[in-house]
Backbone bond lengths (Angstrom), bond angles and torsions (degrees), N, CA, C in turn:
res aa  C-N    CA-C-N  psi(-1)  N-CA   C-N-CA  omega(-1)  CA-C   N-CA-C  phi
1 L - - - 1.478 - - 1.529 110.54 -
2 F 1.328 115.00 -43.94 1.470 118.88 -179.09 1.529 110.55 -66.18
3 G 1.341 115.50 -39.59 1.461 119.64 179.11 1.525 110.77 -62.92
4 L 1.333 115.77 -40.35 1.460 120.23 179.54 1.521 110.57 -65.42
5 L 1.327 115.84 -37.71 1.460 120.79 179.16 1.528 110.74 -64.68
6 V 1.335 115.58 -44.10 1.465 120.62 178.56 1.521 110.29 -62.22
7 L 1.338 115.82 -41.46 1.458 120.64 179.89 1.526 110.72 -62.53
8 R 1.322 116.32 -43.30 1.464 120.98 -179.55 1.521 111.09 -66.44
9 V 1.342 116.34 -42.47 1.466 120.66 178.71 1.523 109.85 -63.92
10 G 1.330 116.44 -42.17 1.460 120.99 178.88 1.525 111.20 -61.62
11 W 1.341 116.35 -41.13 1.452 120.61 179.24 1.529 110.38 -66.13
12 F 1.315 116.47 -40.83 1.462 121.39 -179.39 1.522 110.64 -64.76
13 V 1.339 116.17 -43.37 1.466 121.16 179.52 1.520 109.99 -64.04
14 S 1.335 116.98 -42.90 1.458 121.27 179.41 1.526 110.26 -62.84
15 F 1.328 117.37 -43.80 1.453 122.37 -179.31 1.526 110.46 -64.19
16 T 1.342 116.10 -41.67 1.457 120.92 179.30 1.518 110.14 -65.62
17 C 1.334 116.39 -39.87 1.456 121.46 179.89 1.524 109.52 -63.45
18 I 1.331 116.38 -42.14 1.464 121.31 178.34 1.526 110.15 -62.85
19 E 1.301 116.48 -42.19 1.461 121.70 -179.05 1.526 111.50 -65.73
20 L 1.338 116.48 -41.62 1.458 120.55 -172.89 1.522 113.11 -83.59
21 V 1.335 117.14 -46.96 1.457 119.53 -171.21 1.519 113.32 -107.60
22 G 1.315 116.78 -27.83 1.451 118.83 -177.14 1.514 111.63 112.38
23 W 1.327 117.34 150.77 1.460 121.54 -173.48 1.519 112.79 -71.21
24 L 1.318 118.10 -22.43 1.464 120.02 179.62 1.519 111.36 -69.01
25 V 1.335 116.40 -37.95 1.455 121.30 -179.28 1.525 110.65 -71.14
26 C 1.314 115.06 -39.10 1.468 118.52 -177.39 1.516 110.27 -85.82
């Protein structure tokens, strides 16, 4: 459960980073 939570948070952070700064930066 904890691993799944970390995975989801990581995906959300990556998606937000892509949205805000762009995929080249991330």
